[in-house]
Backbone as numpy.savetxt, mean C-alpha at the origin, in Angstrom:
# Nx Ny Nz CAx CAy CAz Cx Cy Cz
12.81 0.79 -15.49 11.92 1.77 -14.89 10.57 1.13 -14.61
10.09 1.28 -13.41 8.78 0.76 -13.02 7.86 1.94 -12.79
6.72 1.94 -13.44 5.71 2.97 -13.22 4.56 2.35 -12.45
4.16 3.04 -11.39 3.14 2.51 -10.49 1.89 3.38 -10.54
0.75 2.72 -10.49 -0.50 3.45 -10.44 -1.38 2.89 -9.35
-1.91 3.77 -8.49 -2.80 3.35 -7.42 -4.23 3.72 -7.77
-5.15 2.97 -7.21 -6.56 3.30 -7.34 -7.30 2.72 -6.15
-8.53 3.18 -5.95 -9.38 2.60 -4.92 -9.60 3.44 -3.70
-8.95 4.58 -3.62 -9.18 5.43 -2.46 -10.56 6.04 -2.47
-10.92 6.67 -1.36 -12.23 7.31 -1.27 -12.59 7.67 0.14
-13.86 7.97 0.32 -14.40 8.35 1.62 -15.24 7.20 2.16
-15.00 6.84 3.41 -15.73 5.73 4.02 -15.96 6.06 5.49
-17.02 5.53 6.04 -17.29 5.72 7.46 -16.42 4.78 8.30
-16.19 5.18 9.51 -15.44 4.34 10.44 -16.09 2.95 10.52
-15.25 1.93 10.51 -15.74 0.56 10.50 -15.92 -0.02 9.13
-15.83 0.83 8.12 -16.02 0.37 6.75 -14.75 -0.20 6.15
-14.83 -0.50 4.85 -13.72 -1.14 4.14 -13.45 -0.44 2.82
-12.22 -0.54 2.39 -11.80 -0.09 1.07 -10.74 -1.06 0.57
-10.62 -1.15 -0.74 -9.54 -1.94 -1.33 -8.76 -1.06 -2.29
-7.48 -0.94 -2.02 -6.59 -0.19 -2.90 -5.86 -1.16 -3.83
-5.58 -0.66 -5.02 -4.84 -1.45 -6.00 -3.57 -0.71 -6.40
-2.54 -1.49 -6.67 -1.27 -0.93 -7.16 -0.85 -1.77 -8.35
-0.78 -1.15 -9.50 -0.43 -1.85 -10.72 0.86 -1.30 -11.28
1.72 -2.21 -11.74 2.99 -1.81 -12.32 2.92 -1.88 -13.84
3.57 -0.95 -14.47 3.74 -1.00 -15.92 5.21 -0.73 -16.23
5.65 -1.24 -17.35 7.04 -1.06 -17.72 7.93 -2.19 -17.25
7.50 -2.87 -16.22 8.26 -4.00 -15.67 7.32 -4.75 -14.75
7.54 -6.03 -14.58 6.71 -6.80 -13.65 7.25 -6.61 -12.23
6.45 -7.03 -11.27 6.85 -6.98 -9.87 7.80 -8.12 -9.49
8.02 -9.07 -10.42 8.94 -10.17 -10.10 10.28 -9.62 -9.64
10.82 -10.27 -8.63 12.11 -9.89 -8.06 12.09 -8.49 -7.45
10.89 -8.03 -7.07 10.75 -6.76 -6.37 9.96 -6.98 -5.08
10.04 -5.98 -4.25 9.15 -5.86 -3.12 8.21 -4.70 -3.39
6.99 -4.82 -2.92 6.00 -3.76 -3.08 5.53 -3.34 -1.70
5.53 -2.08 -1.47 5.13 -1.57 -0.17 4.03 -0.55 -0.28
3.28 -0.40 0.81 2.31 0.68 0.95 2.74 1.55 2.12
2.74 2.83 1.86 3.02 3.82 2.89 1.85 4.80 2.92
1.75 5.54 3.99 0.72 6.56 4.05 1.27 7.81 4.71
0.66 8.92 4.35 1.09 10.19 4.91 -0.12 11.06 5.19
-0.29 11.38 6.46 -1.36 12.28 6.87 -0.82 13.70 6.91
-1.71 14.69 6.83 -1.25 16.09 6.84 -0.42 16.40 8.08
0.74 17.00 7.85 1.60 17.40 8.95 2.40 16.27 9.57
2.30 15.07 9.00 3.03 13.91 9.55 3.99 13.34 8.53
4.93 12.56 9.03 5.87 11.90 8.14 5.22 10.71 7.46
5.80 10.34 6.33 5.31 9.16 5.63 5.63 7.93 6.48
4.64 7.06 6.66 4.84 5.90 7.52 4.53 4.60 6.78
5.23 3.57 7.21 5.07 2.23 6.64 3.72 1.66 7.02
3.08 1.00 6.06 1.82 0.30 6.32 2.00 -1.21 6.17
2.48 -1.62 5.00 2.64 -3.04 4.71 3.56 -3.20 3.52
4.11 -4.39 3.37 4.95 -4.69 2.22 4.88 -6.17 1.92
5.16 -6.50 0.69 5.19 -7.90 0.26 6.44 -8.13 -0.57
7.13 -9.23 -0.30 8.23 -9.66 -1.16 7.58 -10.50 -2.24
7.56 -9.99 -3.45 6.67 -10.54 -4.48 6.90 -12.02 -4.74
8.13 -12.43 -4.92 8.39 -13.81 -5.32 8.09 -14.83 -4.22
8.25 -14.43 -2.97 8.01 -15.37 -1.86 6.64 -15.19 -1.23
5.96 -14.10 -1.60 4.65 -13.79 -1.03 4.71 -13.59 0.48
5.84 -13.18 0.97 6.00 -12.88 2.39 5.52 -11.46 2.64
4.66 -11.31 3.63 4.09 -9.99 3.91 4.52 -9.48 5.28
4.53 -8.18 5.42 4.91 -7.50 6.64 3.87 -6.40 6.89
3.56 -6.18 8.16 2.55 -5.19 8.50 3.01 -4.32 9.66
2.60 -3.07 9.61 2.77 -2.21 10.77 1.82 -2.68 11.86
2.22 -2.53 13.10 1.38 -2.97 14.22 0.01 -2.31 14.18
-0.03 -1.08 13.70 -1.29 -0.33 13.72 -2.34 -0.88 12.77
-1.93 -1.72 11.83 -2.89 -2.24 10.85 -3.02 -3.76 10.89
-2.22 -4.42 11.69 -2.28 -5.89 11.78 -3.68 -6.34 12.17
-4.15 -7.34 11.46 -5.48 -7.87 11.75 -6.59 -7.12 11.05
-6.29 -5.96 10.50 -7.32 -5.17 9.79 -7.02 -5.06 8.30
-5.75 -4.95 7.94 -5.34 -4.79 6.55 -4.72 -6.09 6.04
-4.94 -6.37 4.78 -4.35 -7.54 4.14 -3.80 -7.14 2.78
-2.56 -7.49 2.55 -1.91 -7.20 1.29 -1.81 -8.51 0.50
-2.36 -8.52 -0.70 -2.30 -9.72 -1.53 -1.83 -9.33 -2.92
-1.48 -10.31 -3.69 -0.94 -10.06 -5.03 -1.68 -10.87 -6.08
-1.67 -10.36 -7.29 -2.16 -11.08 -8.46 -1.04 -10.99 -9.49
-0.27 -12.06 -9.60 0.87 -12.03 -10.50 0.47 -11.87 -11.95
-0.63 -12.50 -12.34 -1.07 -12.42 -13.74 -1.43 -10.99 -14.13
-1.97 -10.23 -13.18 -2.33 -8.84 -13.44 -1.25 -7.86 -13.02
-0.18 -8.40 -12.43 0.91 -7.54 -11.96 0.37 -6.45 -11.05
-0.50 -6.86 -10.16 -1.21 -5.91 -9.30 -1.20 -6.41 -7.86
-0.98 -5.47 -6.95 -1.09 -5.76 -5.54 -2.34 -5.10 -4.99
-2.98 -5.76 -4.03 -4.22 -5.27 -3.47 -4.06 -5.07 -1.97
-4.49 -3.94 -1.49 -4.50 -3.68 -0.06 -5.95 -3.62 0.39
-6.39 -4.69 1.04 -7.74 -4.74 1.59 -7.71 -4.14 2.98
-8.49 -3.10 3.17 -8.49 -2.38 4.46 -9.88 -2.53 5.08
-9.93 -3.20 6.20 -11.18 -3.42 6.93 -11.14 -2.70 8.27
-12.29 -2.56 8.86 -12.41 -1.93 10.18 -11.66 -0.60 10.22
-11.88 0.20 9.23 -11.14 1.46 9.11 -11.48 2.41 10.24
-10.47 3.17 10.63 -10.59 4.13 11.72 -10.27 5.53 11.19
-10.75 6.56 11.85 -10.41 7.93 11.39 -8.91 8.16 11.32
-8.16 7.53 12.19 -6.70 7.72 12.17 -6.02 7.04 10.98
-6.78 6.29 10.19 -6.25 5.72 8.95 -6.31 6.73 7.80
-6.92 7.86 8.04 -7.03 8.88 7.01 -5.65 9.38 6.60
-5.37 9.31 5.30 -4.06 9.71 4.78 -4.06 9.54 3.27
-3.00 10.03 2.66 -2.72 9.66 1.27 -1.90 8.38 1.30
-2.34 7.39 0.57 -1.68 6.10 0.54 -0.86 5.99 -0.74
0.40 5.60 -0.57 1.33 5.49 -1.68 1.79 4.04 -1.84
1.84 3.63 -3.07 2.42 2.35 -3.43 3.87 2.58 -3.85
4.75 1.66 -3.49 6.16 1.81 -3.82 6.76 0.46 -4.17
7.81 0.48 -4.98 8.49 -0.76 -5.36 9.98 -0.62 -5.12
10.56 -1.69 -4.62 11.99 -1.72 -4.38 12.50 -3.13 -4.55
13.72 -3.36 -4.12 14.31 -4.69 -4.28 13.93 -5.59 -3.10
14.08 -5.08 -1.89 13.78 -5.87 -0.70 12.70 -5.17 0.10
11.80 -5.96 0.68 10.78 -5.39 1.55 11.43 -4.68 2.73
10.95 -3.50 3.01 11.57 -2.67 4.04 10.53 -1.76 4.66
10.81 -1.33 5.89 9.95 -0.37 6.58 10.32 1.07 6.22
11.41 1.23 5.52 11.95 2.56 5.26 11.59 3.07 3.87
10.98 4.24 3.77 10.64 4.78 2.45 11.85 4.91 1.53
13.01 5.22 2.10 14.20 5.41 1.29 14.70 4.16 0.59
14.20 3.01 0.99 14.62 1.75 0.37 13.80 1.41 -0.88
12.85 2.26 -1.21 12.02 2.02 -2.39 12.38 3.03 -3.47
12.56 2.55 -4.68 13.03 3.40 -5.77 11.90 4.00 -6.59
10.77 3.34 -6.60 9.67 3.77 -7.47 8.42 4.00 -6.62
7.70 5.07 -6.97 6.53 5.47 -6.20 5.37 5.81 -7.12
4.17 5.51 -6.64 2.98 5.96 -7.33 2.63 7.38 -6.90
1.55 7.88 -7.47 1.16 9.26 -7.22 0.36 9.43 -5.95
-0.12 8.33 -5.39 -0.88 8.38 -4.15 -2.37 8.42 -4.38
-3.11 7.89 -3.43 -4.56 7.93 -3.48 -5.08 8.28 -2.08
-6.07 9.16 -2.03 -6.57 9.66 -0.76 -7.55 8.68 -0.15
-7.35 8.39 1.13 -8.30 7.61 1.92 -8.76 8.49 3.07
-10.06 8.68 3.18 -10.62 9.48 4.24 -11.65 8.65 4.99
-11.46 8.55 6.30 -12.37 7.78 7.15 -13.07 8.75 8.09
-14.38 8.83 7.96 -15.15 9.75 8.80 -15.62 9.04 10.06
-15.72 9.82 11.12 -16.15 9.23 12.40 -17.66 9.27 12.56
């Protein structure tokens, strides 16, 4: 069982930055993939980024490429989502998830955090 905890959400003006953290307890991220998804009110949960932990291979949605960076700290068993040049359309609840293989599909992840709110004002 992997328990995930997110932190770092908040309110920021357009063009600003935030860094989200996802920490695992109960098991390390080794041999897992970690993904970030987001869900805005009235919309489906959508893929943001994912990392295959052992290979450090990252994947990004087109909407965040060049603005968001997903990095890992193996010693802290924590993944970091650095979000720069934020836009109002990035406003959503951001969820961290863990699975076996990096995937764009929420259903491929077995473990989820509780989510953290990111609000970008115009």
